[in-house]
C-alpha positions in Angstrom: 0.0 0.0 0.0 1.4 3.4 -0.9 0.9 6.5 1.3 1.2 9.9 -0.4 2.5 12.2 2.3 1.3 15.4 0.5 -2.3 14.0 0.1 -2.4 12.8 3.7 -1.2 16.2 5.1 -3.7 18.1 2.8 -6.5 15.9 4.0 -5.6 16.4 7.6 -5.2 20.2 7.1 -8.8 20.4 5.7 -10.3 18.2 8.4 -8.3 20.0 11.2 -9.5 23.4 10.0 -13.1 22.2 10.0 -12.8 20.7 13.4 -11.4 24.0 14.8 -14.1 25.9 12.9 -16.8 23.8 14.5 -15.1 24.2 17.9 -15.2 28.0 17.5 -18.9 27.8 16.6 -19.8 25.6 19.6 -17.7 27.5 22.1 -18.8 30.9 20.7 -15.2 31.9 21.0 -14.1 34.6 18.5 -11.0 33.8 16.5 -9.6 34.6 13.1 -9.3 32.6 9.9 -5.5 32.9 10.2 -5.5 31.4 13.7 -7.8 28.6 12.6 -5.5 27.9 9.7 -2.4 28.0 12.0 -3.9 25.4 14.4 -4.9 23.2 11.4 -1.3 23.3 10.1 0.1 22.3 13.5 -2.1 19.2 13.5 -1.3 18.3 9.9 2.5 18.7 10.5 2.2 16.4 13.5 0.8 13.7 11.2 3.6 14.3 8.7 6.3 13.9 11.4 4.7 10.6 12.5 4.8 9.3 8.9 8.3 10.5 8.2 9.8 9.5 11.5 7.9 6.4 12.6 10.7 5.4 15.1 10.2 8.4 17.3 7.8 6.6 19.7 7.2 9.6 22.0 4.9 11.1 19.3 2.6 8.1 19.7 2.0 8.5 23.4 -1.2 9.8 24.9 0.7 12.6 26.7 2.2 13.8 23.4 -1.3 14.0 21.8 -2.8 15.8 24.9 0.1 18.3 24.8 -0.5 18.7 21.0 -4.2 19.5 21.6 -3.2 22.0 24.3 -0.9 23.7 21.9 -3.4 23.8 19.1 -6.1 25.4 21.3 -3.6 27.9 22.7 -2.5 29.0 19.2 -6.0 29.0 17.7 -8.0 30.6 20.5 -5.6 32.0 23.1 -8.1 31.7 26.0 -7.1 33.9 28.9 -8.9 32.0 31.6 -8.3 28.4 32.7 -12.0 27.5 32.6 -12.4 29.0 29.2 -9.4 26.9 28.0 -10.9 23.7 29.5 -14.3 24.4 28.0 -12.8 25.0 24.5 -10.6 21.9 24.8 -13.5 19.7 25.7 -15.5 21.0 22.7 -12.4 20.4 20.5 -12.3 16.8 21.6 -16.0 16.3 21.0 -15.8 17.8 17.6 -12.8 15.6 16.8 -14.7 12.5 17.9 -17.7 13.5 15.7 -15.5 13.9 12.6 -13.6 10.6 13.3 -16.8 8.7 13.9 -18.4 10.0 10.7 -15.3 9.0 8.7 -15.3 5.5 10.2 -19.0 5.1 9.7 -18.7 5.9 6.0 -15.8 3.4 5.7 -18.0 0.7 7.3 -21.1 1.3 5.2 -19.3 2.0 2.0 -17.0 -1.0 2.3 -14.1 1.3 1.7 -10.6 0.1 2.5 -8.9 1.7 5.4 -7.7 1.4 9.0 -6.8 3.4 12.0 -3.3 3.5 13.5 -1.8 5.7 16.1 -4.9 7.9 16.0 -4.7 8.5 12.2 -7.3 7.3 9.7 -5.7 5.8 6.6 -7.8 5.3 3.5 -6.8 3.4 0.4 -8.7 3.1 -2.8 -10.0 5.6 -5.3 -12.5 7.6 -3.1 -10.5 9.5 -0.5 -12.1 12.8 -1.4 -15.6 11.3 -1.6 -15.0 9.9 1.9 -14.1 13.4 3.1 -17.2 14.9 1.3 -19.7 12.4 2.8 -18.0 12.6 6.2 -18.5 16.4 6.2 -22.1 16.0 5.2 -22.6 13.5 8.0 -20.9 15.8 10.5 -23.1 18.7 9.3 -26.2 16.6 10.0 -25.0 15.5 13.4 -24.1 19.0 14.5 -27.4 20.4 13.3 -29.3 17.7 15.3 -27.0 18.2 18.3 -27.5 21.9 18.4 -31.3 21.6 18.1 -31.3 19.1 21.0 -29.2 21.5 23.1 -31.3 24.5 22.3 -34.5 22.6 23.0 -33.3 21.9 26.5 -32.3 25.5 27.2 -35.0 27.4 29.2 -35.5 31.0 28.3 -33.8 31.9 31.6 -30.6 30.2 30.3 -30.6 32.5 27.3 -30.7 35.7 29.3 -27.6 37.9 29.0 -26.9 41.1 30.8 -26.6 44.1 28.4 -25.5 47.7 28.9 -26.1 50.5 26.3 -23.8 53.6 26.3 -25.2 56.7 24.6 -24.2 60.3 25.0 -21.9 59.6 28.0 -24.6 57.8 29.8 -25.1 54.0 30.4 -28.0 51.8 31.4 -28.2 48.0 31.8 -30.9 45.3 31.7 -31.3 41.6 30.9 -31.7 40.7 27.2 -33.0 37.5 25.7 -31.1 35.7 22.9 -33.7 35.4 20.2 -32.8 33.1 17.3 -35.7 34.7 15.3 -34.3 38.2 15.6 -32.5 38.8 12.3 -33.3 42.5 11.9 -30.7 44.6 10.0 -30.4 48.3 9.6 -31.0 48.8 5.8 -28.5 51.7 5.8 -25.5 50.0 7.4 -26.5 46.3 7.4 -25.7 46.3 11.2 -27.7 43.9 13.4 -30.6 45.4 15.4 -31.2 44.8 19.1 -34.8 45.4 20.0 -35.3 47.2 23.3 -38.4 48.3 25.2 -38.9 52.0 25.3 -39.4 52.1 29.1 -35.9 50.6 29.5 -34.4 53.3 27.3 -36.4 56.3 28.3 -33.7 58.0 30.4 -31.2 57.8 27.6 -33.3 59.4 24.9 -33.7 63.1 24.0 -37.0 64.7 24.9 -38.3 65.0 21.4 -37.9 61.2 20.8 -39.4 60.4 24.2 -42.5 62.4 23.3 -43.1 60.3 20.2 -43.4 57.2 22.3 -45.2 58.8 25.2 -47.9 60.0 22.7 -47.9 56.7 20.8 -46.9 58.4 17.6 -44.2 55.9 16.6 -46.5 54.6 13.8 -47.1 58.1 12.4 -44.4 58.2 9.7 -44.9 61.9 9.1 -44.6 62.8 12.7 -41.5 60.5 13.2 -39.6 61.8 10.2 -40.3 65.5 11.0 -39.2 65.0 14.6 -36.1 63.1 13.8 -35.1 65.5 11.0 -35.2 68.4 13.4 -33.5 66.6 16.3 -30.0 67.4 17.3 -29.5 63.6 17.3 -30.5 63.4 13.7 -27.4 61.5 12.5 -27.9 58.9 15.2 -31.4 57.8 14.4 -32.6 55.2 11.8 -36.0 53.9 10.5 -36.0 50.1 10.4 -38.7 48.2 8.6 -39.8 44.9 10.2 -42.6 42.3 9.8 -42.6 40.6 13.2 -43.4 41.4 16.8 -47.1 41.0 16.0 -47.2 43.5 13.1 -46.7 43.3 9.4 -44.9 46.1 7.4 -44.0 47.9 10.7 -41.4 50.5 11.3 -39.0 50.8 14.3 -37.3 53.9 15.3 -33.7 53.0 16.0 -30.5 54.7 17.0 -26.8 54.0 17.0 -25.4 53.9 20.5 -21.8 54.7 21.4 -21.4 51.0 22.1 -23.1 48.1 23.9 -21.7 45.8 26.5 -22.7 42.1 26.3 -22.1 39.5 29.0 -21.1 39.3 32.6 -18.3 41.4 34.0 -15.7 38.7 33.6 -16.4 37.9 30.0 -18.2 41.1 28.7 -17.3 42.5 25.3 -18.1 45.8 23.6 -19.9 46.0 20.3 -20.0 49.2 18.3 -21.6 48.1 15.0 -25.1 47.7 16.3 -28.4 49.6 16.1 -30.9 49.7 19.0 -34.5 49.5 17.9 -37.1 51.0 20.2 -40.2 49.0 20.9 -43.1 50.7 22.6 -44.6 47.6 24.2 -43.5 44.9 26.7 -41.4 42.1 25.3 -41.7 39.8 28.3 -44.9 39.0 30.2 -43.0 38.4 33.4 -40.6 41.4 32.9 -37.6 39.0 33.0 -36.0 40.7 30.0 -36.2 44.1 28.3 -34.5 43.4 25.0 -34.1 40.9 22.2 -30.6 40.0 21.0 -29.9 38.3 17.6 -27.6 35.3 17.7 -25.1 37.3 15.6 -24.4 39.6 18.5 -23.5 36.8 20.9 -21.7 34.5 18.4 
């Protein structure tokens, strides 16, 4: 049996990149394409060294593989806290097992030649790339089902995140619900829109904008456009069309904050490219949250 080193490394590079990409999605840890690629290269080079130098037994040990995974996670994600590192590492292992299981399952059901040695899947025959393709499809299906199961077990309280809005040198905070159905975008900038109750924002808003909502004139397009055009905050405000929240062809008044803070104190992050849409009704029956966050803002 012939083993083509370049093909084996390329296969592992692609798979490693996808494993790290899935890890990033599951962990919601932000990283760059360059870091993902760097981590994938490290894993692929490890495989190459094992093939070229099979007599170096230390590379086959469990300790070496654990240290390798530590190094890959450190390079790809650079987690600053030990618990974040452990969480990311566990998700990395789960993603790896899913990919490996999908590949072996395809070998079994397709009667494709291959074997596993020292943690590496070797495939011989004429369908290496078809194996990769069908493995990726299988992985995609598994991940989709897995995510749906996880989300179905989350209560709405589990999806509550503290948020603070900074505007004109003032800041207010309240809980927000992560709403997978919120995909609103500002048509002018294409920035995501966070929907917030008016009563949670009232103290931040200029008087002329407050009056619109206090007098329930937010649906009066003529009144809204006239008021906004004469406001000193004119450059801050937007009109955002929507067809949800119980209304078809509606219009939200929105504004661009200085920034918003998302998350607990220990893991909070600032987001500047976002629009706050003002909603003049209650979003929660039990007042447990005051805003709706799209998944894009917490990914």
